[in-house]
C-alpha positions as CSV (number, residue, x, y, z in Angstrom):
1,X,-12.2,-2.6,-9.2
2,X,-9.8,-5.0,-7.5
3,X,-6.8,-2.9,-6.9
4,X,-3.9,-2.8,-4.4
5,X,-4.4,0.5,-2.7
6,X,-2.5,0.5,0.6
7,X,0.6,2.2,-0.7
8,X,0.8,3.7,-4.2
9,X,3.7,5.1,-6.1
10,X,3.4,8.5,-7.9
11,X,3.2,6.6,-11.2
12,X,-0.2,5.2,-10.2
13,X,-2.6,8.1,-11.0
14,X,-5.8,6.5,-9.9
15,X,-5.4,7.6,-6.3
16,X,-3.5,10.8,-6.7
17,X,-6.3,12.7,-4.9
18,X,-5.1,11.2,-1.6
19,X,-1.8,13.0,-1.6
20,X,-3.6,15.9,-0.1
21,X,-4.6,13.7,2.8
22,X,-1.0,12.7,3.4
23,X,0.1,16.3,3.4
24,X,-2.7,17.0,5.9
25,X,-1.4,14.3,8.2
26,X,2.2,15.4,7.9
27,X,1.4,19.0,8.7
28,X,-1.9,18.6,10.8
29,X,17.0,-9.4,12.7
30,X,19.6,-7.7,10.9
31,X,23.0,-7.8,12.6
32,X,22.8,-7.4,16.3
33,X,25.3,-4.5,16.0
34,X,22.7,-2.4,14.3
35,X,23.9,0.9,15.6
36,X,27.6,0.3,14.7
37,X,26.5,-0.9,11.3
38,X,24.6,2.3,10.8
39,X,27.5,4.4,12.0
40,X,29.9,2.6,9.7
41,X,27.8,3.3,6.6
42,X,27.3,6.9,7.7
43,X,31.0,7.5,7.3
44,X,30.5,7.2,3.5
45,X,28.5,10.5,3.5
46,X,29.3,14.1,4.1
47,X,27.9,15.3,7.3
48,X,27.4,19.0,6.3
49,X,23.7,19.8,6.0
50,X,22.2,20.3,2.6
51,X,19.1,22.1,3.8
52,X,19.0,25.7,4.8
53,X,17.6,27.3,8.0
54,X,14.8,25.4,9.7
55,X,13.8,23.3,6.6
56,X,14.1,19.5,6.8
57,X,16.9,17.8,5.0
58,X,15.9,16.8,1.4
59,X,17.2,13.2,1.9
60,X,18.7,12.9,-1.6
61,X,21.3,14.7,-3.6
62,X,19.0,15.2,-6.6
63,X,21.4,13.6,-9.1
64,X,20.3,10.9,-11.6
65,X,20.4,7.4,-10.1
66,X,19.3,3.9,-11.0
67,X,17.1,3.2,-8.0
68,X,17.9,-0.4,-6.7
69,X,14.5,-1.1,-5.3
70,X,10.9,0.0,-5.6
71,X,10.4,-0.6,-9.3
72,X,7.3,-2.3,-10.5
73,X,6.1,-4.3,-13.4
74,X,2.6,-5.2,-14.4
75,X,2.4,-8.7,-15.7
76,X,-0.2,-10.3,-18.0
77,X,0.1,-13.8,-19.5
78,X,-1.9,-15.4,-22.3
79,X,-1.2,-18.3,-24.6
80,X,2.6,-18.6,-24.9
81,X,3.4,-14.9,-24.2
82,X,4.0,-13.0,-21.0
83,X,3.5,-9.2,-21.3
84,X,5.2,-6.9,-18.9
85,X,4.7,-3.1,-18.5
86,X,7.7,-1.6,-16.7
87,X,8.2,1.7,-15.0
88,X,11.1,2.3,-17.4
89,X,8.5,3.1,-20.0
90,X,8.7,-0.1,-22.0
91,X,6.2,-2.9,-22.8
92,X,7.9,-6.3,-23.2
93,X,6.5,-9.6,-24.7
94,X,8.4,-12.7,-23.5
95,X,8.2,-16.3,-24.6
96,X,6.8,-18.0,-21.6
97,X,9.0,-21.1,-21.9
98,X,12.4,-19.5,-22.6
99,X,12.2,-15.8,-21.5
100,X,13.2,-14.7,-25.0
101,X,12.0,-11.1,-25.7
102,X,9.8,-11.3,-28.8
103,X,9.4,-7.6,-29.0
104,X,9.4,-4.4,-26.9
105,X,7.7,-1.1,-27.4
106,X,8.7,2.2,-25.9
107,X,5.8,4.4,-24.5
108,X,7.8,6.7,-22.3
109,X,5.6,6.8,-19.2
110,X,5.0,3.7,-17.1
111,X,2.7,1.3,-19.0
112,X,0.1,-1.1,-17.7
113,X,-1.1,-4.0,-19.9
114,X,-4.8,-4.6,-19.2
115,X,-5.8,-7.4,-21.6
116,X,-6.2,-8.7,-25.2
117,X,-9.1,-8.7,-27.6
118,X,-8.9,-10.0,-31.1
119,X,-5.1,-10.1,-31.0
120,X,-4.9,-6.5,-29.8
121,X,-3.0,-5.8,-26.6
122,X,-4.3,-2.8,-24.7
123,X,-2.0,-0.8,-22.5
124,X,-2.6,2.4,-20.4
125,X,0.1,4.9,-19.6
126,X,-0.5,8.2,-17.9
127,X,-3.3,9.8,-20.0
128,X,-3.3,7.5,-23.0
129,X,-4.8,4.1,-24.0
130,X,-2.6,2.3,-26.5
131,X,-3.6,-0.6,-28.9
132,X,-0.7,-2.8,-30.0
133,X,-0.5,-5.8,-32.2
134,X,-0.1,-8.6,-29.6
135,X,2.3,-10.6,-31.8
136,X,4.8,-8.0,-32.8
137,X,4.1,-4.9,-30.8
138,X,3.2,-2.7,-33.8
139,X,1.2,0.3,-32.6
140,X,-2.3,0.3,-34.1
141,X,-3.9,3.4,-32.5
142,X,-4.1,5.3,-29.3
143,X,-6.7,7.4,-27.5
144,X,-5.6,10.3,-25.3
145,X,-7.5,12.2,-22.7
146,X,-6.3,15.2,-20.7
147,X,-6.1,13.3,-17.4
148,X,-4.5,10.3,-15.8
149,X,-6.5,7.2,-16.5
150,X,-7.1,3.6,-15.5
151,X,-9.1,1.2,-17.7
152,X,-11.2,-2.0,-17.7
153,X,-12.1,-4.2,-20.7
154,X,-15.8,-4.8,-21.3
155,X,-16.2,-7.0,-24.4
156,X,-15.6,-4.8,-27.5
157,X,-15.6,-1.6,-25.3
158,X,-12.7,-0.3,-23.3
159,X,-13.9,1.8,-20.4
160,X,-11.5,4.6,-19.3
161,X,-11.8,6.2,-15.9
162,X,-10.0,9.5,-15.2
163,X,-8.6,11.1,-12.1
164,X,-11.0,13.5,-10.2
165,X,-9.2,16.8,-10.8
166,X,-11.4,19.7,-9.8
167,X,-13.7,17.2,-8.1
168,X,-14.9,16.0,-11.6
169,X,-14.1,12.6,-13.0
170,X,-14.9,11.3,-16.5
171,X,-15.8,7.9,-18.0
172,X,-15.0,7.2,-21.7
173,X,-16.3,4.2,-23.7
174,X,-13.8,3.5,-26.5
175,X,-14.3,1.0,-29.4
176,X,-11.8,-1.8,-28.8
177,X,-11.2,-2.3,-32.5
178,X,-11.1,1.2,-34.0
179,X,-10.2,3.3,-31.0
180,X,-13.1,5.7,-31.7
181,X,-14.9,7.3,-28.8
182,X,-18.4,5.9,-28.4
183,X,-19.7,7.7,-25.3
184,X,-18.5,9.8,-22.3
185,X,-20.0,10.8,-19.0
186,X,-18.8,13.1,-16.2
187,X,-19.4,12.7,-12.5
188,X,-18.8,15.2,-9.7
189,X,-16.9,13.7,-6.8
190,X,-13.8,13.7,-4.7
191,X,-12.3,10.5,-6.1
192,X,-12.6,8.5,-9.3
193,X,-15.1,5.7,-8.8
194,X,-15.1,3.0,-11.5
195,X,-16.0,-0.3,-9.8
196,X,-16.6,-2.7,-12.7
197,X,-17.2,-3.0,-16.4
198,X,-18.9,-5.9,-18.1
199,X,-20.3,-6.3,-21.6
200,X,-23.7,-5.1,-20.3
201,X,-23.1,-2.8,-17.3
202,X,-20.6,-0.3,-16.0
203,X,-20.9,0.5,-12.3
204,X,-19.5,3.7,-10.9
205,X,-19.6,5.1,-7.4
206,X,-19.8,8.8,-7.0
207,X,-18.4,10.2,-3.7
208,X,-19.2,13.8,-2.7
209,X,-19.1,15.9,0.5
210,X,-16.3,16.1,3.0
211,X,-13.9,13.3,3.6
212,X,-15.3,12.4,7.0
213,X,-19.0,12.4,6.0
214,X,-19.3,11.6,2.3
215,X,-22.5,11.0,0.4
216,X,-22.3,8.2,-2.2
217,X,-24.4,7.2,-5.2
218,X,-24.0,4.1,-7.3
219,X,-24.6,4.5,-11.0
220,X,-25.2,1.7,-13.5
221,X,-24.5,2.7,-17.1
222,X,-25.2,0.8,-20.3
223,X,-21.8,-0.3,-21.5
224,X,-22.6,0.1,-25.2
225,X,-23.9,3.7,-25.1
226,X,-23.2,5.1,-21.6
227,X,-26.9,5.8,-20.9
228,X,-27.9,5.7,-17.2
229,X,-29.9,2.6,-16.4
230,X,-30.4,3.3,-12.7
231,X,-28.8,4.8,-9.6
232,X,-28.8,4.0,-5.9
233,X,-28.0,6.2,-2.9
234,X,-25.9,4.5,-0.1
235,X,-26.4,5.0,3.6
236,X,-24.1,7.7,5.0
237,X,-22.9,5.6,7.9
238,X,-21.6,2.6,5.9
239,X,-18.2,4.0,5.0
240,X,-16.7,4.2,1.6
241,X,-17.9,1.7,-1.0
242,X,-15.0,-0.1,-2.5
243,X,-15.8,-3.3,-4.4
244,X,-18.6,-4.9,-6.4
245,X,-19.4,-8.3,-7.8
246,X,-22.2,-9.7,-10.0
247,X,-23.8,-13.1,-9.8
248,X,-27.2,-14.3,-11.2
249,X,-28.3,-10.9,-12.2
250,X,-27.6,-9.3,-8.8
251,X,-24.9,-6.8,-7.8
252,X,-23.3,-7.2,-4.4
253,X,-21.6,-4.0,-3.3
254,X,-19.2,-3.9,-0.3
255,X,-17.9,-1.1,1.8
256,X,-14.6,-0.8,3.8
257,X,-16.6,-1.1,7.0
258,X,-18.0,-4.5,6.0
259,X,-21.5,-3.4,4.9
260,X,-23.0,-5.2,1.9
261,X,-25.8,-4.2,-0.5
262,X,-27.6,-6.6,-2.8
263,X,-29.1,-4.7,-5.7
264,X,-31.3,-6.1,-8.6
265,X,-29.1,-5.8,-11.7
266,X,-31.7,-4.5,-14.1
267,X,-33.2,-1.7,-12.0
268,X,-31.1,-1.2,-8.9
269,X,-33.9,-2.2,-6.5
270,X,-32.6,-3.0,-3.0
271,X,-32.9,-6.7,-2.3
272,X,-31.2,-6.7,1.1
273,X,-28.6,-4.7,3.1
274,X,-26.3,-5.6,5.9
275,X,-24.8,-2.7,7.8
276,X,-22.1,-2.7,10.5
277,X,-21.1,-0.5,13.4
278,X,-17.4,-1.5,13.0
279,X,-15.1,1.5,12.3
280,X,-13.5,1.6,8.9
281,X,-10.0,2.5,10.0
282,X,-9.6,4.6,6.9
283,X,-8.2,1.9,4.7
284,X,-9.9,1.0,1.4
285,X,-7.9,-2.0,0.4
286,X,-9.3,-5.0,-1.6
287,X,-12.7,-5.0,0.1
288,X,-14.9,-6.7,-2.4
289,X,-17.4,-9.6,-2.1
290,X,-16.7,-13.1,-3.3
291,X,-19.8,-15.1,-4.4
292,X,-19.8,-18.9,-4.6
293,X,-22.6,-21.5,-4.2
294,X,-25.2,-18.8,-3.4
295,X,-23.2,-17.5,-0.5
296,X,-21.5,-14.0,-0.3
297,X,-18.2,-14.0,1.5
298,X,-16.4,-10.9,2.7
299,X,-13.1,-10.4,4.5
300,X,-12.4,-7.2,6.4
301,X,-10.0,-6.2,9.1
302,X,-12.3,-7.7,11.7
303,X,-12.5,-11.1,10.2
304,X,-14.6,-13.1,7.7
305,X,-18.3,-13.4,7.2
306,X,-20.6,-15.5,5.1
307,X,-24.1,-14.4,4.0
308,X,-26.9,-16.1,2.2
309,X,-26.9,-14.5,-1.3
310,X,-30.7,-14.5,-1.6
311,X,-31.6,-12.6,1.6
312,X,-28.4,-11.6,3.4
313,X,-28.9,-13.9,6.4
314,X,-25.6,-14.3,8.3
315,X,-24.6,-17.9,8.0
316,X,-21.4,-17.7,10.0
317,X,-18.7,-15.2,11.1
318,X,-15.1,-15.8,12.0
319,X,-14.6,-12.8,14.3
320,X,-10.9,-13.6,14.9
321,X,-8.8,-10.7,13.5
322,X,-7.6,-12.6,10.5
323,X,-6.6,-9.4,8.8
324,X,-4.9,-6.3,10.1
325,X,-3.5,-3.4,8.1
326,X,-2.2,-2.8,5.6
327,X,-3.8,-5.2,3.1
328,X,-7.1,-7.2,3.2
329,X,-7.0,-10.3,0.9
330,X,-10.3,-11.8,-0.2
331,X,-10.8,-15.6,-0.2
332,X,-10.5,-18.0,-3.0
333,X,-13.2,-20.8,-3.0
334,X,-13.1,-24.3,-4.4
335,X,-15.9,-26.8,-3.7
336,X,-16.4,-26.7,0.1
337,X,-13.2,-25.0,1.1
338,X,-12.2,-21.3,1.4
339,X,-8.6,-20.2,1.2
340,X,-7.1,-16.9,2.2
341,X,-3.9,-15.3,3.4
342,X,-3.5,-13.1,6.4
343,X,-1.0,-10.2,7.0
344,X,0.7,-12.4,9.6
345,X,1.9,-14.4,6.7
346,X,-0.4,-17.4,7.3
347,X,-2.4,-19.3,4.7
348,X,-5.8,-20.6,6.0
349,X,-8.2,-23.2,4.7
350,X,-11.7,-22.9,6.2
351,X,-14.9,-24.9,5.6
352,X,-17.4,-22.9,3.6
353,X,-20.2,-24.4,5.6
354,X,-19.3,-22.9,9.0
355,X,-15.9,-21.2,8.8
356,X,-14.1,-23.8,10.9
357,X,-10.5,-24.4,10.1
358,X,-9.3,-27.4,7.9
359,X,-5.6,-26.5,8.1
360,X,-3.3,-23.6,8.3
361,X,0.3,-22.9,7.3
362,X,2.2,-20.2,9.3
363,X,5.5,-18.4,8.9
364,X,5.3,-18.2,5.1
365,X,5.5,-14.4,5.0
366,X,2.6,-14.4,2.5
367,X,1.9,-10.9,1.2
368,X,-0.6,-11.4,-1.6
369,X,-3.8,-13.2,-2.5
370,X,-3.7,-16.9,-2.7
371,X,-4.3,-18.5,-6.1
372,X,-5.6,-21.9,-6.9
373,X,-4.2,-23.9,-9.8
374,X,-4.8,-27.6,-10.4
375,X,-4.9,-28.7,-6.8
376,X,-2.1,-26.3,-5.7
377,X,-2.3,-23.1,-3.7
378,X,0.3,-20.5,-4.6
379,X,1.0,-17.0,-3.3
380,X,3.8,-14.5,-3.1
381,X,5.9,-14.0,0.0
382,X,8.2,-11.1,1.0
383,X,11.1,-12.9,-0.6
384,X,9.6,-14.9,-3.5
385,X,6.8,-17.5,-3.9
386,X,5.6,-20.8,-2.5
387,X,3.2,-23.6,-3.3
388,X,1.0,-25.7,-1.0
389,X,-1.2,-28.7,-1.5
390,X,-4.8,-27.5,-1.4
391,X,-6.1,-30.5,0.3
392,X,-3.9,-30.5,3.4
393,X,-1.7,-27.4,3.3
394,X,1.6,-29.3,2.9
395,X,4.4,-27.0,1.7
396,X,5.6,-28.4,-1.6
397,X,8.2,-25.7,-2.4
398,X,9.3,-22.2,-1.4
399,X,11.5,-20.2,-3.7
400,X,13.4,-17.0,-2.7
401,X,13.8,-14.9,-5.8
402,X,14.6,-11.5,-4.2
403,X,12.6,-9.0,-2.2
404,X,9.2,-8.1,-3.8
405,X,5.9,-7.1,-2.4
406,X,2.4,-6.0,-3.4
407,X,3.1,-2.8,-1.5
408,X,5.4,-1.4,-4.2
409,X,4.0,-3.2,-7.2
410,X,1.5,-1.9,-9.8
411,X,-0.1,-5.3,-9.9
412,X,0.1,-8.6,-8.0
413,X,3.6,-9.7,-7.0
414,X,3.0,-12.9,-9.0
415,X,0.7,-14.4,-11.5
416,X,0.3,-18.0,-12.6
417,X,-0.6,-19.9,-15.7
418,X,-1.1,-23.6,-16.1
419,X,2.7,-24.3,-16.1
420,X,4.4,-21.3,-14.8
421,X,4.6,-18.9,-11.9
422,X,5.8,-15.4,-12.8
423,X,7.3,-13.3,-10.0
424,X,8.1,-9.6,-10.3
425,X,10.8,-8.3,-8.0
426,X,11.4,-4.8,-6.7
427,X,14.7,-4.5,-8.6
428,X,12.8,-4.7,-11.9
429,X,13.5,-8.3,-12.7
430,X,11.1,-11.1,-13.5
431,X,11.5,-14.8,-12.6
432,X,9.6,-17.6,-14.3
433,X,9.2,-20.7,-12.0
434,X,8.0,-24.2,-12.7
435,X,4.5,-24.4,-11.2
436,X,5.1,-27.9,-9.7
437,X,8.6,-27.6,-8.4
438,X,9.4,-24.0,-8.0
439,X,12.6,-24.3,-10.1
440,X,13.6,-21.1,-11.9
441,X,13.1,-21.6,-15.6
442,X,14.3,-18.2,-16.6
443,X,15.2,-14.9,-15.2
444,X,15.1,-11.5,-17.0
445,X,16.6,-8.3,-15.5
446,X,14.7,-5.4,-17.0
447,X,17.1,-2.4,-17.3
448,X,15.9,0.4,-15.1
449,X,16.4,4.1,-16.0
450,X,18.5,6.5,-14.1
451,X,16.1,9.1,-12.8
452,X,16.5,12.4,-11.2
453,X,15.9,11.8,-7.5
454,X,13.4,14.3,-6.1
455,X,13.8,15.7,-2.6
456,X,12.5,13.2,0.0
457,X,10.9,14.6,3.1
458,X,9.1,11.4,4.0
459,X,9.5,7.7,3.1
460,X,8.1,4.3,3.6
461,X,10.7,1.9,4.8
462,X,10.6,-1.9,5.0
463,X,13.1,-3.9,7.0
464,X,14.3,-7.5,6.9
465,X,12.1,-10.0,8.7
466,X,14.6,-10.5,11.5
467,X,15.0,-6.8,12.3
468,X,13.1,-6.2,15.5
469,X,11.0,-3.1,16.1
470,X,13.6,-1.8,18.6
471,X,16.4,-2.3,16.1
472,X,14.4,-0.5,13.4
473,X,13.8,2.4,15.8
474,X,17.5,2.7,16.5
475,X,18.3,2.9,12.8
476,X,15.8,5.6,12.0
477,X,16.2,7.6,15.3
478,X,20.0,7.8,14.9
479,X,19.3,9.5,11.5
480,X,17.0,12.0,13.1
481,X,13.8,10.5,11.5
482,X,10.4,10.1,13.1
483,X,8.1,7.2,12.6
484,X,4.6,8.4,11.7
485,X,1.1,6.8,11.8
486,X,-0.9,7.3,8.6
487,X,-4.6,7.6,7.9
488,X,-5.5,8.8,11.4
489,X,-7.0,12.0,12.7
490,X,-7.1,11.0,16.3
491,X,-4.0,9.9,18.2
492,X,-3.5,6.2,18.9
493,X,-1.0,4.7,21.3
494,X,1.3,2.0,19.9
495,X,-0.2,2.0,16.4
496,X,3.1,2.1,14.7
497,X,4.6,-0.7,16.9
498,X,1.6,-2.9,16.3
499,X,1.7,-2.3,12.6
500,X,5.4,-3.2,12.5
501,X,4.7,-6.5,14.1
502,X,2.2,-7.3,11.4
503,X,4.6,-6.0,8.7
504,X,8.2,-4.8,9.3
505,X,7.7,-1.3,7.9
506,X,6.6,2.1,8.8
507,X,6.3,5.7,7.5
508,X,9.0,8.2,8.3
509,X,9.2,12.0,8.2
510,X,12.3,14.1,8.2
511,X,12.9,17.2,10.2
512,X,15.7,19.8,10.9
513,X,17.4,17.1,13.0
514,X,17.7,14.6,10.1
515,X,21.0,13.5,8.6
516,X,22.2,14.9,5.3
517,X,21.3,12.4,2.6
518,X,19.2,10.4,5.1
519,X,17.4,8.6,2.3
520,X,20.6,7.5,0.7
521,X,21.9,6.4,4.1
522,X,18.9,4.3,4.7
523,X,19.3,2.7,1.3
524,X,22.8,1.7,2.2
525,X,21.7,0.0,5.5
526,X,21.7,-3.8,5.1
527,X,18.6,-4.1,7.3
528,X,16.5,-2.1,4.9
529,X,14.9,-4.1,2.1
530,X,12.7,-1.5,0.5
531,X,12.5,2.3,0.6
532,X,9.9,4.5,-1.1
533,X,10.3,8.3,-1.1
534,X,7.3,10.6,-0.6
535,X,4.7,7.8,-0.7
536,X,1.1,8.5,-1.4
537,X,-1.5,6.8,0.7
538,X,-5.2,6.4,0.1
539,X,-7.2,7.6,3.2
540,X,-10.7,8.2,1.9
541,X,-12.5,7.7,5.2
542,X,-10.8,9.4,8.1
543,X,-12.9,9.4,11.2
544,X,-12.5,11.0,14.6
545,X,-12.6,8.9,17.7
546,X,-12.5,9.4,21.4
547,X,-8.7,9.4,21.4
548,X,-7.0,12.8,21.9
549,X,-6.2,15.0,18.9
550,X,-2.7,15.4,17.5
551,X,-0.6,18.3,18.7
552,X,-1.1,21.4,16.4
553,X,1.9,22.5,14.4
554,X,2.2,25.8,16.3
555,X,2.5,24.0,19.7
556,X,5.2,21.5,18.6
557,X,8.9,22.0,19.0
558,X,9.1,22.0,22.8
559,X,12.4,20.6,24.1
560,X,12.2,18.4,27.2
561,X,14.6,16.1,29.1
562,X,13.1,12.8,30.4
563,X,14.7,10.6,33.1
564,X,14.0,6.9,33.3
565,X,14.4,4.4,36.0
566,X,17.7,2.4,35.9
567,X,15.8,-0.8,35.0
568,X,14.7,0.7,31.7
569,X,17.0,-0.2,28.7
570,X,17.8,2.3,25.9
571,X,15.8,0.1,23.5
572,X,12.8,0.2,25.9
573,X,13.1,4.0,26.4
574,X,13.1,4.5,22.6
575,X,9.9,2.4,22.3
576,X,8.2,4.4,25.0
577,X,9.0,7.8,23.5
578,X,8.1,6.7,20.0
579,X,4.8,5.3,21.2
580,X,4.1,8.7,22.7
581,X,5.1,10.5,19.5
582,X,8.3,12.3,20.6
583,X,11.5,12.5,18.6
584,X,15.1,12.5,19.7
585,X,16.4,16.1,19.7
586,X,19.8,17.9,19.6
587,X,18.8,21.5,20.6
588,X,22.1,23.2,19.9
589,X,22.4,21.6,16.5
590,X,18.8,22.6,15.6
591,X,19.2,26.1,16.9
592,X,22.3,26.7,14.9
593,X,20.5,25.3,11.8
594,X,17.6,27.6,12.4
595,X,20.0,30.6,12.5
596,X,21.1,29.7,8.9
597,X,24.4,27.9,9.9
598,X,25.5,24.5,8.7
599,X,27.0,22.8,11.8
600,X,28.4,19.3,11.3
601,X,25.7,16.7,11.7
602,X,26.4,13.8,14.1
603,X,24.5,10.6,14.9
604,X,21.4,11.5,16.8
605,X,21.3,8.3,18.9
606,X,21.7,8.9,22.6
607,X,22.6,5.4,23.7
608,X,26.0,6.3,25.2
609,X,24.7,9.1,27.4
610,X,21.6,7.2,28.3
611,X,23.7,4.4,29.8
612,X,25.4,7.0,32.0
613,X,22.4,9.0,33.2
614,X,19.2,7.3,31.9
615,X,18.1,10.5,30.3
616,X,16.9,11.4,26.8
617,X,16.6,14.9,25.2
618,X,13.4,15.0,23.2
619,X,11.2,17.4,21.2
620,X,7.5,17.4,20.6
621,X,6.0,17.4,17.1
622,X,2.9,16.6,15.1
623,X,3.1,12.9,16.1
624,X,2.3,13.8,19.8
625,X,-1.2,13.9,21.3
626,X,-2.3,17.2,22.9
627,X,-2.2,15.3,26.2
628,X,1.5,14.4,25.8
629,X,2.6,15.9,29.2
630,X,-0.1,14.1,31.2
631,X,0.7,10.8,29.4
632,X,4.4,11.2,30.0
633,X,3.8,11.7,33.7
634,X,1.9,8.5,34.0
635,X,4.1,6.3,31.8
636,X,5.8,3.4,33.6
637,X,9.5,3.7,33.7
638,X,9.6,7.5,33.5
639,X,10.8,9.2,36.7
640,X,11.1,12.9,36.0
641,X,10.6,15.4,33.2
642,X,12.2,18.8,32.6
643,X,9.8,20.9,30.5
644,X,10.9,23.0,28.8
645,X,14.5,22.0,28.6
646,X,17.0,24.7,27.8
647,X,20.4,23.4,26.6
648,X,23.6,25.3,27.2
649,X,25.0,26.0,23.7
650,X,28.4,27.5,22.9
């Protein structure tokens, strides 16, 4: 199942099981005058805390708002119609040439169009599969189950896959014409596991055991009746199986560590198996094999490899780190050339014969899978879309339509047809571009609903491309927020900074020190392009390493004062303490809050005092390693530490 899984909104139920893991982790250039800009916009807000006692600030006021960014649409184009499912609960059908809305249908919860069969449009939303007349939107039937679902089309059968509540997931085979249930199966497991559905075979991966050492079994079911054809047990050290592809009667199954299995399609017999000792890093994002010309290609965080499809012989391997978190994009292949994007925003063209480079285009900010269309390569970027000549990589056009990304979308940020490129933006709008010139043919702003804003105790924030890591740190630190690494059990130095250089975003957590309405303050900052409250991450394979453990909750909260040498700038000092996991602290403010008082909040940045005495007042938390004191003592630029630090409060 090819699905964007790095970051998922709460409206995407397929991966809801991972919210437990996020909770486990949490508990277990914009203008050069970034700080003054932040201070100016803070004056728009009341500085009296909303939270009580020692609880973190809720971030929002809880009132209904039309959220400016973070919306998503799922697009599906066929013939002369573009279908869009919006998180405002509506399904739209557009004329592809004019943008005229032929019809719209209200479902209520966020819908996802999945395909058309015999002029019937199929849409999933929450726990229901809807069948609509594709020409006029008339509802024909619906099939409801008791759980959140995703779906795949398999000829005249629609296969529904449910969430794994109570460690049990279900598969349903529904007749695509009548909506009647044909068969159902249940699978014990910690995550839903539908991989693929064709007219002959449904493949499903069952994952059991604990999250660090799961056992996995691949099941192959008859699509027409749900009967089990065969099953296969995976090796326990190959990490989580994620994607599968079929070619010439053989299933090729890939795991997030880069292992591959080749299984005979009619009986599941193992033909060959390639394992890897490479760690999985806990991210199951778009790892699925691509087969072309009897070769299996697989891109992972460690690079790209090509295997002979008949026996698994390694033909070549590009060990350069083409991909680094968050997303892994698989290649598109045409004739003797392989195309893919990297998270550095580069598009590569490699020879399929040996992996050597034909050409590359850098600095495009590409953030989705490249698509090949009549000699053109097209992909989305952080601000829009672009097109290259497939033969030499020449940039033909680049169009900025507004911020959008696969990180906050239900589906790809753009899709293409023979004549059009359709781009969905984070503000809920859709742009149709001419495939050859990039000219905007039409624009439609989907009205977004005002929604009750829930309390936000964490967030994923994305900054403009020209906002440096140090500037981003100043923005969030001044609001009393702490950048947090995700999907890690063992502490890693500099992980957040390295991730930011690959993609200008990070995860934040609030604390007692945070500004009232900190989420709304971040939204108002011009350096912030996207903000998602309480994001849910998919971390199915968390593994321990030799790195030190995180600081236990009961040992966090120690105040300390750290002195730096006079050669260390405030920006560098912030980078040092964030890489070590500390947060800026205001002990007197925090102690008053803990006593149930509501003292006036003030900017938590310490730049003015730092320029006078080269000191920072900090606090430990769950983002520190257990060895924080030893590491601090050996950090270059740190001269002295006062631990614990006791402030004199009036």
